[in-house]
SELO-462547 format. One record per residue (C-alpha): residue number from 1; y, z, x. Coordinates in Angstrom, 1 decimal. Example, Ala and Ser with C-alpha at 12.3 -4.5 7.8 and 13.67 -1.06 7.14 Angstrom:
2
> 1, -4.5, 7.8, 12.3 .
> 2, -1.1, 7.1, 13.7 .
***
This chain:
423
> 1, -32.0, -39.8, 58.4 .
> 2, -33.7, -40.6, 61.8 .
> 3, -33.7, -44.2, 62.9 .
> 4, -36.3, -45.6, 65.2 .
> 5, -35.1, -47.0, 68.2 .
> 6, -31.8, -45.3, 68.3 .
> 7, -32.7, -43.6, 71.9 .
> 8, -33.4, -47.0, 73.4 .
> 9, -30.2, -48.6, 72.4 .
> 10, -28.2, -46.0, 73.9 .
> 11, -29.8, -46.4, 77.1 .
> 12, -29.1, -50.0, 77.4 .
> 13, -25.0, -50.0, 77.7 .
> 14, -23.6, -52.7, 79.5 .
> 15, -21.8, -52.9, 82.8 .
> 16, -18.9, -55.0, 82.8 .
> 17, -18.2, -57.4, 85.8 .
> 18, -15.2, -59.6, 86.0 .
> 19, -13.1, -61.2, 88.7 .
> 20, -12.7, -58.7, 91.8 .
> 21, -13.7, -55.0, 90.2 .
> 22, -16.9, -54.0, 88.5 .
> 23, -15.4, -52.5, 85.9 .
> 24, -18.7, -50.3, 85.1 .
> 25, -18.7, -48.6, 88.6 .
> 26, -15.0, -48.1, 89.0 .
> 27, -12.2, -49.9, 90.9 .
> 28, -13.2, -49.4, 94.5 .
> 29, -13.6, -53.3, 94.9 .
> 30, -9.9, -53.7, 94.2 .
> 31, -7.4, -54.7, 96.7 .
> 32, -5.5, -51.7, 98.0 .
> 33, -2.4, -53.5, 96.7 .
> 34, -2.3, -56.0, 94.1 .
> 35, 1.4, -56.8, 94.9 .
> 36, 0.4, -57.4, 98.3 .
> 37, -2.5, -59.5, 97.3 .
> 38, -0.2, -62.3, 95.3 .
> 39, 2.3, -61.7, 98.2 .
> 40, 5.0, -60.5, 95.9 .
> 41, 8.3, -59.1, 97.7 .
> 42, 10.9, -57.9, 95.3 .
> 43, 12.7, -55.5, 97.5 .
> 44, 15.9, -58.0, 98.1 .
> 45, 15.4, -59.5, 94.3 .
> 46, 18.3, -59.4, 91.9 .
> 47, 17.8, -57.1, 88.9 .
> 48, 17.6, -60.0, 86.6 .
> 49, 14.6, -61.4, 89.0 .
> 50, 12.7, -57.9, 88.9 .
> 51, 13.2, -57.4, 85.1 .
> 52, 10.7, -60.5, 84.9 .
> 53, 8.3, -58.9, 87.5 .
> 54, 7.6, -55.3, 86.8 .
> 55, 5.7, -53.2, 89.2 .
> 56, 1.8, -53.4, 88.8 .
> 57, 0.2, -49.8, 88.7 .
> 58, -2.9, -49.4, 90.6 .
> 59, -5.6, -47.3, 89.1 .
> 60, -8.4, -46.5, 91.2 .
> 61, -10.1, -44.1, 88.6 .
> 62, -12.1, -45.6, 85.7 .
> 63, -10.5, -44.6, 82.5 .
> 64, -12.5, -42.9, 79.9 .
> 65, -11.8, -45.5, 77.0 .
> 66, -11.2, -49.0, 78.9 .
> 67, -7.6, -50.4, 78.4 .
> 68, -6.7, -53.5, 76.4 .
> 69, -6.3, -56.6, 78.3 .
> 70, -3.9, -58.6, 76.5 .
> 71, -3.1, -61.4, 78.7 .
> 72, -3.6, -65.1, 78.5 .
> 73, -4.4, -65.7, 82.0 .
> 74, -5.1, -64.1, 85.4 .
> 75, -3.7, -64.1, 88.9 .
> 76, -4.9, -65.6, 92.1 .
> 77, -3.9, -65.2, 95.5 .
> 78, -5.0, -68.9, 96.6 .
> 79, -6.9, -71.8, 95.5 .
> 80, -10.0, -71.1, 96.9 .
> 81, -10.3, -67.9, 94.5 .
> 82, -9.3, -69.8, 91.6 .
> 83, -11.9, -72.5, 92.6 .
> 84, -14.4, -70.1, 93.0 .
> 85, -13.7, -68.4, 89.9 .
> 86, -14.2, -71.3, 87.7 .
> 87, -17.8, -71.4, 88.9 .
> 88, -18.4, -67.7, 89.1 .
> 89, -20.1, -66.4, 85.8 .
> 90, -18.3, -63.4, 84.7 .
> 91, -15.1, -64.2, 86.7 .
> 92, -11.8, -64.2, 84.4 .
> 93, -9.4, -67.4, 84.7 .
> 94, -8.2, -68.0, 81.2 .
> 95, -8.8, -65.5, 78.3 .
> 96, -9.6, -68.7, 75.9 .
> 97, -12.8, -68.7, 78.3 .
> 98, -13.4, -64.9, 78.8 .
> 99, -11.5, -61.9, 78.6 .
> 100, -12.7, -58.2, 79.9 .
> 101, -12.7, -57.2, 76.5 .
> 102, -14.5, -60.2, 74.8 .
> 103, -17.2, -59.9, 77.6 .
> 104, -17.6, -55.9, 77.1 .
> 105, -18.0, -56.4, 73.2 .
> 106, -20.6, -59.5, 73.8 .
> 107, -22.8, -57.2, 76.3 .
> 108, -22.6, -54.5, 74.0 .
> 109, -23.8, -56.4, 71.0 .
> 110, -26.8, -57.7, 73.2 .
> 111, -27.5, -54.6, 74.3 .
> 112, -27.6, -53.3, 70.7 .
> 113, -29.6, -56.5, 69.6 .
> 114, -32.0, -56.1, 72.9 .
> 115, -31.1, -59.6, 73.9 .
> 116, -30.7, -61.4, 77.1 .
> 117, -27.1, -62.2, 76.4 .
> 118, -24.2, -61.9, 73.7 .
> 119, -20.8, -63.6, 73.1 .
> 120, -18.1, -62.9, 70.6 .
> 121, -16.1, -65.3, 68.7 .
> 122, -13.2, -65.7, 66.4 .
> 123, -15.1, -64.6, 63.4 .
> 124, -18.6, -64.4, 61.6 .
> 125, -17.9, -67.8, 60.3 .
> 126, -17.5, -69.4, 63.7 .
> 127, -20.5, -67.3, 65.3 .
> 128, -22.3, -69.1, 62.6 .
> 129, -21.3, -72.4, 63.8 .
> 130, -21.9, -71.8, 67.3 .
> 131, -25.0, -70.5, 66.8 .
> 132, -26.3, -73.7, 64.8 .
> 133, -24.6, -76.0, 67.3 .
> 134, -26.5, -74.3, 70.2 .
> 135, -29.8, -74.1, 68.4 .
> 136, -30.2, -77.4, 66.8 .
> 137, -30.9, -80.4, 68.8 .
> 138, -28.8, -83.4, 68.1 .
> 139, -30.3, -85.3, 65.2 .
> 140, -32.9, -82.5, 64.2 .
> 141, -33.0, -80.8, 61.0 .
> 142, -31.4, -77.6, 60.1 .
> 143, -33.3, -75.5, 57.5 .
> 144, -31.6, -72.7, 55.9 .
> 145, -32.8, -70.2, 53.6 .
> 146, -31.1, -70.6, 50.0 .
> 147, -30.3, -66.7, 50.0 .
> 148, -27.4, -66.9, 52.2 .
> 149, -23.9, -65.7, 52.3 .
> 150, -21.9, -68.0, 50.3 .
> 151, -19.7, -68.9, 53.5 .
> 152, -22.6, -69.8, 55.2 .
> 153, -24.1, -72.0, 52.7 .
> 154, -20.5, -73.8, 52.2 .
> 155, -20.5, -74.2, 56.0 .
> 156, -23.8, -76.1, 56.0 .
> 157, -23.5, -78.1, 53.0 .
> 158, -20.3, -79.5, 53.6 .
> 159, -19.2, -79.6, 57.3 .
> 160, -22.9, -79.5, 59.1 .
> 161, -24.7, -81.8, 56.5 .
> 162, -22.0, -84.4, 57.3 .
> 163, -23.4, -84.7, 61.1 .
> 164, -27.4, -83.9, 60.8 .
> 165, -30.0, -83.6, 58.2 .
> 166, -30.2, -80.2, 56.6 .
> 167, -32.9, -78.9, 54.0 .
> 168, -32.8, -75.6, 52.0 .
> 169, -36.1, -73.6, 51.6 .
> 170, -37.3, -70.2, 50.3 .
> 171, -38.2, -68.1, 53.4 .
> 172, -40.9, -66.0, 51.0 .
> 173, -42.6, -69.3, 50.1 .
> 174, -46.1, -69.9, 51.1 .
> 175, -46.6, -72.1, 52.7 .
> 176, -43.4, -72.5, 54.7 .
> 177, -41.9, -76.0, 55.2 .
> 178, -42.6, -78.2, 57.9 .
> 179, -40.4, -77.2, 60.7 .
> 180, -40.5, -79.6, 63.8 .
> 181, -39.6, -79.3, 67.4 .
> 182, -35.9, -79.2, 67.8 .
> 183, -35.2, -77.9, 64.3 .
> 184, -33.1, -74.9, 63.7 .
> 185, -34.0, -72.3, 61.0 .
> 186, -31.3, -70.0, 59.6 .
> 187, -32.1, -67.0, 57.5 .
> 188, -30.7, -63.3, 56.9 .
> 189, -32.6, -60.4, 57.8 .
> 190, -31.4, -58.6, 54.6 .
> 191, -30.2, -61.4, 52.3 .
> 192, -26.6, -61.6, 50.9 .
> 193, -26.1, -60.1, 48.0 .
> 194, -29.5, -59.3, 46.4 .
> 195, -30.7, -57.4, 49.7 .
> 196, -34.0, -59.0, 50.0 .
> 197, -35.6, -58.5, 53.3 .
> 198, -36.8, -61.4, 54.9 .
> 199, -40.3, -61.8, 56.4 .
> 200, -39.1, -62.5, 60.3 .
> 201, -42.1, -62.0, 61.9 .
> 202, -43.9, -64.9, 59.8 .
> 203, -40.8, -67.2, 60.0 .
> 204, -40.7, -66.4, 63.9 .
> 205, -44.4, -67.2, 64.4 .
> 206, -44.0, -70.3, 62.1 .
> 207, -41.1, -71.5, 64.4 .
> 208, -42.7, -70.7, 67.6 .
> 209, -45.6, -72.7, 66.8 .
> 210, -43.6, -76.0, 65.5 .
> 211, -41.2, -75.4, 68.4 .
> 212, -38.0, -74.7, 66.3 .
> 213, -35.5, -72.2, 66.6 .
> 214, -34.9, -69.2, 64.6 .
> 215, -31.3, -67.8, 63.9 .
> 216, -30.9, -64.5, 62.0 .
> 217, -27.8, -63.5, 60.7 .
> 218, -28.1, -59.6, 61.0 .
> 219, -24.6, -58.5, 59.6 .
> 220, -26.1, -56.9, 56.3 .
> 221, -29.0, -54.8, 58.0 .
> 222, -27.0, -54.3, 61.5 .
> 223, -29.2, -53.2, 64.8 .
> 224, -29.7, -49.6, 63.2 .
> 225, -31.9, -51.3, 60.5 .
> 226, -33.3, -54.3, 62.0 .
> 227, -33.7, -56.0, 65.5 .
> 228, -34.6, -59.5, 64.8 .
> 229, -35.2, -60.3, 68.6 .
> 230, -38.0, -57.8, 68.5 .
> 231, -39.7, -59.8, 65.6 .
> 232, -39.2, -63.1, 67.5 .
> 233, -35.9, -64.2, 66.6 .
> 234, -34.1, -66.8, 69.2 .
> 235, -30.4, -66.2, 68.2 .
> 236, -28.9, -63.3, 66.1 .
> 237, -25.5, -63.7, 64.4 .
> 238, -23.1, -61.1, 63.3 .
> 239, -19.7, -60.6, 61.5 .
> 240, -18.5, -57.9, 63.5 .
> 241, -15.7, -57.9, 60.7 .
> 242, -18.4, -55.7, 59.0 .
> 243, -20.3, -52.6, 59.9 .
> 244, -20.5, -52.8, 63.7 .
> 245, -16.7, -52.4, 63.7 .
> 246, -16.8, -50.6, 60.6 .
> 247, -13.1, -50.1, 59.7 .
> 248, -11.9, -53.2, 58.4 .
> 249, -9.1, -53.9, 60.9 .
> 250, -10.5, -57.2, 62.8 .
> 251, -11.8, -60.4, 62.2 .
> 252, -14.7, -61.2, 64.7 .
> 253, -18.3, -62.6, 65.0 .
> 254, -21.0, -62.7, 67.7 .
> 255, -23.9, -64.7, 68.8 .
> 256, -26.8, -63.0, 70.9 .
> 257, -30.1, -63.9, 72.0 .
> 258, -31.6, -66.1, 74.8 .
> 259, -29.4, -66.8, 77.7 .
> 260, -29.6, -70.4, 77.6 .
> 261, -28.9, -70.7, 73.8 .
> 262, -25.7, -68.1, 74.2 .
> 263, -24.7, -70.2, 77.1 .
> 264, -24.2, -73.2, 75.2 .
> 265, -22.5, -71.3, 72.4 .
> 266, -20.1, -70.0, 75.0 .
> 267, -19.2, -73.4, 76.2 .
> 268, -18.5, -74.8, 72.7 .
> 269, -16.4, -71.6, 72.1 .
> 270, -14.4, -72.3, 75.0 .
> 271, -13.9, -75.8, 74.1 .
> 272, -13.3, -75.5, 70.5 .
> 273, -10.9, -72.5, 70.8 .
> 274, -12.8, -70.1, 68.9 .
> 275, -12.3, -67.1, 71.3 .
> 276, -12.0, -63.5, 70.0 .
> 277, -8.6, -61.6, 70.3 .
> 278, -8.9, -59.1, 73.1 .
> 279, -7.3, -56.2, 70.9 .
> 280, -9.5, -57.0, 68.2 .
> 281, -12.7, -57.0, 70.5 .
> 282, -11.3, -53.7, 72.0 .
> 283, -11.1, -52.0, 68.2 .
> 284, -14.4, -53.2, 67.7 .
> 285, -16.1, -51.7, 70.7 .
> 286, -14.4, -48.3, 69.7 .
> 287, -16.0, -48.9, 66.2 .
> 288, -19.1, -49.8, 67.7 .
> 289, -19.4, -46.3, 69.2 .
> 290, -19.9, -44.5, 65.9 .
> 291, -22.2, -47.4, 64.4 .
> 292, -25.4, -45.3, 64.6 .
> 293, -24.1, -42.4, 63.1 .
> 294, -22.1, -44.1, 60.2 .
> 295, -25.2, -45.9, 59.2 .
> 296, -27.3, -43.0, 59.1 .
> 297, -25.1, -41.6, 56.6 .
> 298, -24.4, -44.8, 54.6 .
> 299, -28.1, -45.6, 54.3 .
> 300, -29.0, -42.5, 53.2 .
> 301, -26.0, -42.6, 50.7 .
> 302, -27.2, -46.1, 49.3 .
> 303, -30.8, -44.7, 49.0 .
> 304, -29.8, -42.2, 46.9 .
> 305, -27.3, -44.3, 45.0 .
> 306, -29.9, -46.9, 44.4 .
> 307, -32.6, -44.4, 42.8 .
> 308, -29.9, -43.1, 40.5 .
> 309, -28.8, -46.5, 39.3 .
> 310, -32.3, -47.7, 38.5 .
> 311, -32.5, -44.7, 36.1 .
> 312, -29.5, -45.2, 34.3 .
> 313, -29.4, -47.0, 30.9 .
> 314, -26.3, -49.0, 31.4 .
> 315, -27.6, -50.9, 34.6 .
> 316, -30.1, -53.7, 34.9 .
> 317, -31.7, -54.8, 37.7 .
> 318, -31.1, -52.9, 41.0 .
> 319, -31.6, -54.3, 44.5 .
> 320, -32.4, -52.4, 47.5 .
> 321, -35.2, -52.8, 50.2 .
> 322, -36.1, -49.0, 49.3 .
> 323, -36.9, -49.7, 45.9 .
> 324, -39.7, -52.2, 46.7 .
> 325, -43.0, -51.1, 45.4 .
> 326, -44.6, -51.8, 48.5 .
> 327, -43.7, -51.0, 52.1 .
> 328, -43.9, -54.5, 53.2 .
> 329, -40.0, -54.3, 54.2 .
> 330, -40.9, -51.8, 57.1 .
> 331, -42.6, -54.6, 58.9 .
> 332, -39.3, -55.9, 59.5 .
> 333, -36.9, -53.5, 59.1 .
> 334, -36.5, -50.2, 60.7 .
> 335, -34.3, -49.0, 57.9 .
> 336, -33.5, -50.2, 54.4 .
> 337, -29.7, -51.0, 55.0 .
> 338, -26.5, -49.6, 53.4 .
> 339, -25.9, -52.6, 50.7 .
> 340, -27.3, -52.6, 47.3 .
> 341, -26.6, -54.8, 44.3 .
> 342, -27.3, -54.2, 40.6 .
> 343, -26.6, -56.3, 37.4 .
> 344, -24.8, -55.2, 34.6 .
> 345, -25.6, -58.3, 32.3 .
> 346, -21.9, -59.8, 32.0 .
> 347, -18.8, -60.6, 34.0 .
> 348, -17.1, -58.5, 31.4 .
> 349, -19.2, -55.5, 31.8 .
> 350, -18.9, -55.9, 35.5 .
> 351, -15.2, -55.9, 35.2 .
> 352, -15.1, -53.2, 32.8 .
> 353, -17.1, -50.9, 35.7 .
> 354, -14.7, -52.1, 38.4 .
> 355, -11.7, -51.2, 36.4 .
> 356, -13.2, -47.5, 35.5 .
> 357, -13.5, -46.9, 39.2 .
> 358, -11.6, -44.1, 40.5 .
> 359, -12.7, -43.5, 44.1 .
> 360, -14.6, -46.9, 45.0 .
> 361, -12.5, -49.7, 45.4 .
> 362, -12.8, -53.7, 44.7 .
> 363, -12.9, -55.4, 48.1 .
> 364, -14.4, -58.7, 48.8 .
> 365, -15.9, -57.6, 52.3 .
> 366, -18.8, -55.0, 53.4 .
> 367, -19.4, -52.5, 56.2 .
> 368, -16.2, -50.4, 55.7 .
> 369, -16.6, -46.5, 56.1 .
> 370, -15.2, -46.2, 52.7 .
> 371, -17.5, -47.4, 50.0 .
> 372, -16.6, -50.8, 48.3 .
> 373, -17.5, -53.0, 45.4 .
> 374, -17.5, -56.9, 45.1 .
> 375, -18.4, -59.6, 42.5 .
> 376, -20.4, -62.0, 44.7 .
> 377, -19.9, -64.8, 41.8 .
> 378, -16.0, -64.7, 42.3 .
> 379, -16.1, -63.9, 45.9 .
> 380, -18.5, -64.2, 48.5 .
> 381, -20.5, -66.9, 46.4 .
> 382, -17.9, -68.7, 44.3 .
> 383, -18.4, -72.0, 46.4 .
> 384, -21.9, -72.2, 45.7 .
> 385, -21.7, -73.3, 41.8 .
> 386, -23.4, -71.9, 38.7 .
> 387, -26.5, -73.6, 39.0 .
> 388, -27.7, -72.5, 42.5 .
> 389, -26.2, -69.0, 41.6 .
> 390, -28.6, -68.9, 38.5 .
> 391, -31.2, -69.8, 40.6 .
> 392, -30.9, -67.2, 43.6 .
> 393, -30.0, -64.4, 41.1 .
> 394, -26.1, -64.5, 41.5 .
> 395, -25.3, -63.9, 38.1 .
> 396, -21.8, -63.2, 36.3 .
> 397, -22.8, -59.5, 36.1 .
> 398, -24.1, -59.0, 39.5 .
> 399, -22.1, -56.1, 41.5 .
> 400, -22.7, -55.7, 45.3 .
> 401, -22.0, -52.3, 46.6 .
> 402, -21.1, -51.7, 50.2 .
> 403, -22.1, -48.0, 50.7 .
> 404, -20.0, -45.8, 53.0 .
> 405, -19.8, -42.2, 54.6 .
> 406, -18.6, -40.4, 51.8 .
> 407, -20.4, -37.3, 50.1 .
> 408, -22.7, -39.2, 48.0 .
> 409, -22.4, -36.8, 45.2 .
> 410, -18.6, -37.8, 44.9 .
> 411, -19.6, -41.5, 44.9 .
> 412, -22.1, -41.0, 42.1 .
> 413, -19.8, -39.1, 40.0 .
> 414, -17.5, -42.0, 40.3 .
> 415, -20.1, -44.5, 39.4 .
> 416, -21.2, -42.5, 36.6 .
> 417, -18.1, -41.9, 34.8 .
> 418, -17.3, -45.9, 35.0 .
> 419, -20.8, -46.4, 33.8 .
> 420, -19.7, -44.4, 30.6 .
> 421, -17.6, -47.1, 29.2 .
> 422, -21.0, -49.3, 29.1 .
> 423, -23.0, -47.4, 27.0 .
***
């Protein structure tokens, strides 16, 4: 499957700059001898002292794969240099504020999204909080789509609602609510879990006229299937735990968008200690290298499975953008995404299917290379309650399928044999 915009994404790779070297162009800017720079003389030191101060290996060639900077702090030769680094963007002082691995990943997310800037944080949940705090002026209203990830709804309705006015709304309504200058508006590019594409262009136009800030959670779609900034969004949020890292081995989030808003989010991240782990950032950056090839396969698989599920007599409603009767989703999406949902009518029937699967596993997350199922009512949306769940379609029989990169024939064989018990 061909994905529009792929070539341009590959051209906009980031250059990493930090204190001293330009890591995107090599290490020629480094001092000739780091030991000399920090004035260490260990020639006559006792072995007990030398054990504490191992030699520093100088690497003048750029490694093909960047190293992991597992350090909490960086070394300086004098007070002038440390003072300068505190006021120099991109310099590294203390890893709670920034680290070469977290900086590189933030720049890569920004490049993939076509954003002015990007940062990473400790989780998708922290990224959502940082984006809202940066986007919404004090005392102004936060508008949020009813169709959001349950964790986002819980965050907004409990923590944020206690600090400022919040209102839920339907992003597909006509007319849209009366957004005001200074307000923030939060939606998902593809809604969780019903996979409904949001009308981003229309929402962005409404926000721009009102002076409101549009924040889009692009976790479900990824930059492969949607680029919200191209549609007028001000900030994009990701749970990097999901498809961008792609291997279910990290917990990370990201905020990308306008430089001034991202700078606010970065300040809050440092003050509140929501910084990402360096090794997790390194793993996610490695995972992102294969994002496009993984998503091309996973999206093609999802399209195939959605069509097969629609035709199966044991399955009720099936939700995937490719199934929409018109092509309106193509205004805001580049591809229909690798997530789909289908309803089996009751929690009992949903459980029967899950227990009957032999290849696909139950795992309350998404975006892995392996296909997984989840039950939104008992996992991602368990905090929203039955009333709101029924209103937005999170029913007891709803199953969410995160489609991976296996052979689609194997995936369908597993689903079909598990569905036989429901006939």
